N, C-alpha and C positions, 0 to 999 in steps of 0.2 A: 503493499501500500504506499502511496506517495501522499503524504501531507502536503494539502493546500493553504497556503500560511497568505494570510491576509492581517497586512501591518498598518495600523495606523497611527500616524506621529514619522515624517520622513525626517527628522530633524538629524541630530549627529548621531544620536543614538538609535533612531530606527533604521537611519541609514546605512551604517556600521551590521544591525543585525541580519540587513539586505541581505548583506554581501556574504555576511557568512553565512546564513540558509545557503545562498543561492552555490557558491563556492565549497565550502569546508562540511556542511549538513548532510550527511544519507540520508537520502528517503524523504525530503525536502526540496518543494518550491514556493518559490514566490509568486504565491498568484495573483493580485493586487492589490495596490496601495491607498490610501486617504491622507490627506493632509489640508491644512488651513490654506498652505501656497500652494497652488497647485502648478505653477513651477516644480518648483521643492519634490511635488512627488512626481512629475514626471520627469525628473532627472534620474531615479532611481530605474527605468527601462521596461515597467511593465502594468499592465492595466493600471489605470487611476479610477477610482469611485470617488464622485465628489461626494457624494455624503456619507460620514462614519457609520453610522447604523445601516444603510442600506448595506456597506460592509459587511457589516457584520449576519444579518438575516441572508445575504446571498450563496444560494446551493452549490457555487462552486467553492466556497471557502469551508475549508475541513476546519481551522484552527484560527486564533485570531490573536496578532502582539501588538500588546499595548504600549506604544514611548509616546505617545502625545503628552500634552503639559498637565501636571498635574492637577491641574482644575476639572479635567475632564474623565479622569479615571475612574470615578465613582459610576456615569452616566455610560461609559462603555462598558464596565463588569459587570454590571449589573443588566443592560442587554446581550451579552452574551449567556449567564444565566439564563434569561429569557430566554435563549434561544436553541438554548443547549448545548453551545460550544464551546469545544474548550479554550482557556486563554492563558498567557503569560503576560501578567502586567508588571510595567518598571515601577520600583519604590517611586513615591509611598503608594499602597492599595487604594489608599484615597486622599485627597486635601486634610480632611478633618477625621479625628478620631472614630465622631459621630458616622461619619459616612464609611467607616472600614466595620461598626458596627452592624450596618446595614445590610451592607453584603458579607458577612458572617452568616447573618441571621438569613439570608436569602440562599445562601450557599445550602447551608442546615436544612432549611426547609425541602429545598432538590432533595436530601437524602443522599445526595454522591457528592463528591469532591471534580470540580470540571476547572480549577484554581490554580496557579501558582505565581508565586510572586517571586520578582526578579533578582535576588540575593546572592548574588553570582562568587561570594568567597566560600559556601557550601563548596563549588567545584575548583577553587584553586588548589594542584596540586599542593602546595606548601601547606595551605593550612588543613586540605584533606588528610596531609605525612601527620601533621598536628593531633587533630580528635585522633585518627587512629593508635600515636602512640598513647594518649590519656585513655583514651578505650579499652587498650591492652593492659593497662593496667601499672605499664612500666616505671612510671613516675610519682605513684604512689597514691595517694588522696591530693585533689587540687588545689591551691592557697591561693595561689595572686595568678593575675595574668595581667600583663603591662601591653599597651595597645597605641599606636600612634598611629595616625592619621593628618596627613601633611597636605597639601593642595599646593600649586603655583601661584594663584591666586583665584580669588572671587571675581564673579561680575558683579557691576555697578549695584545689580539689582539683590544683592544677597543680601539678608537679614540678619540680625541678632541670631533669632532662634533659626533662622535655619543652618548656621552653623550646625544644631545639635537635630533640627528635625530632619534635614538632608544629609547633611554630612557624616552626624552621631550614627545615623540608622542601621549601619552597618556596622559598627561595634555594638548596640546592641543584640541584633540579631547573630552575631558569631559569637560575643557571649551565649545567649541559650543554645545555640544549636550546638558549641562547643560539649555543656555540664548538663546540657537537657535538664538546665531547673529554668525556672524564674526569677525576676529580678524582684529583689523586694522594694527597696528603695535607691534613692539617685541621689546624691551630690554634687554639685556643681563648683568649683574655682574656679574666678576671672584672675589672672597677675595682670601685670601694669597690659593697657594696651595696647598693640601696635596698629590699630586703626580704627575708624570708626564704628564699625562693632564688636560684639566682642566675641574677638577672636586673638589668641588664641585661646581657649578652655582647657581645662582638666574636668572630666566628668571621675566618677567614682561612684561604680553601679555594688548593691550588693546583693547574693545570689539565696533565694531562700535557705540552702543551705550554710550560710558563710562566706564562700570565696569572695574573695575582692578586687575588683578588676578596677583599671584605673585605663582613663582611654586619654590622650593630647589630640585635638582637636583644634591643627594649625590650618585654615584654611589660603591665608597669605603668605607663606614660608619661604616662596619668593625659589627655591633651590631646585624646586622639582617634586612631581607627586613619590610620596614616599611615605609606604604602606608597611607596615611589619606589626609582630607581637610575641611575648614570649611567656611562656605557662612556667610557674613555678609550683611543685609539686613536694611531697614528703620525701621523697627521694629520687630527683633531678629535674634538670628543668630539660623543656624545648622549643625551640620556636618554630615560625614560620615568616618568611622576610621575602621579598626579590629585588629586581633594580631599581633606584632610582630611577624616574621616565621624565616626560614631555607631562601625561596624563593619566590620565583612570585607562584610557584603551588599550595601550602599550602596557601597562603593569598586568592587569587582568580579561588580554586577550583570548587565551587558553583557557581560564573560568568561563567567558562568552561561548568560547566553542562546544565545551563540556555542558554546560548547561544548555543552549540550546539542540543539541543532542539530543540528551536527555529526555529533555520537553520532547521534543520529536516522539524520540523510541517508544515515552510512555504514554503520547495522543494515538499512535498506532496500537499501544495494547488497550487502549481504552482506562488507561488510570493516569492522575496529574499528581505527577513527581515535585519534587523540590522543596523550598517553602510554600505554607500555605497558606488561606489565609487568616486562618489562625494568627499567623506566624506574623505579616504584614498588620496585622490588626493592633499587636500585641507592642511592635515595632514604633509603631506608630503613640499607642497610649503612654510605652516607657521614656518615649522624647520627648511628649508634653508632659511628663512628670520633669524633663529633664527642663525644659523652659521655666516651667511652675519656680524649680530649683534654683536658677540662674539668680546671684543674688538675696535667697531667702533661705538656702542653708539645705538641711537633708528633707526628703519629698519618700512620702510614701508610695508605693505603686499597688492600687489595688484592681483589681481583675475579676469579672466574673466566673464564673463556672463553665470548662471550658465542654461545649458543643458535643458530644457523644463520637459526630463525625471525624472529630481533630482528634479522635484518643485511639 
């Protein structure tokens, strides 16, 4: 079965995904795209569907990749659920926590998983190796996780909230995925500012069993894109690292390829893989707690009961 993919949003991320699906993912073809900019959509070189909702309903589309602006995610994800179409949505799952909750409720009512969320670090070879080492018990019980997330520069429209909700969401998901535990509380420390926005920030997550995670997020580090982490356990340590690159695309190119390959394989097998809608919701909820903690101290994270679909 060849999975015919429709892509909504053909900016940098969507266009890169189109190339990866076309050139590097067996069993997939990019059937159509949709974008608010028709010329940008046309540059992908496949059929252009003006209305993204029509793309979702198109009988020639088997699965949908959503890489449009954050504010549109909820509408398109809910439309995919209503159409019964598997979808991979770039983070965030929705622009607001309430939107994420509506998506989780809709998928739970459907009774089967159709959604995956684009937390690609779950596929990065270095992070996967770190998780295997942790799960094998070689390090003993985990105690601390140190994370670094530095970008070259942030666009002018980037806000202090987005340092946490946009950038730190990856550290939030990485923490939950590595340990298989929820985050119970968030504290945010702000050193002397290097720019008008809160940047850098140091977040401290406390997992339910008591592992402490510190995450430095610096979106205007200037020297390069630098993402890595080090795990300290009772009997040793292990790290995940990679080259310092110009941006996220080079650093995580292999992770994106593996993520898209697994997504397509899952569509062929009739199952959703990777981060779930619940994972997307929790990442947004913890990030919002982090925003509340900015200048306010420690904030507890309160989550509802996880729906049975995600257990």
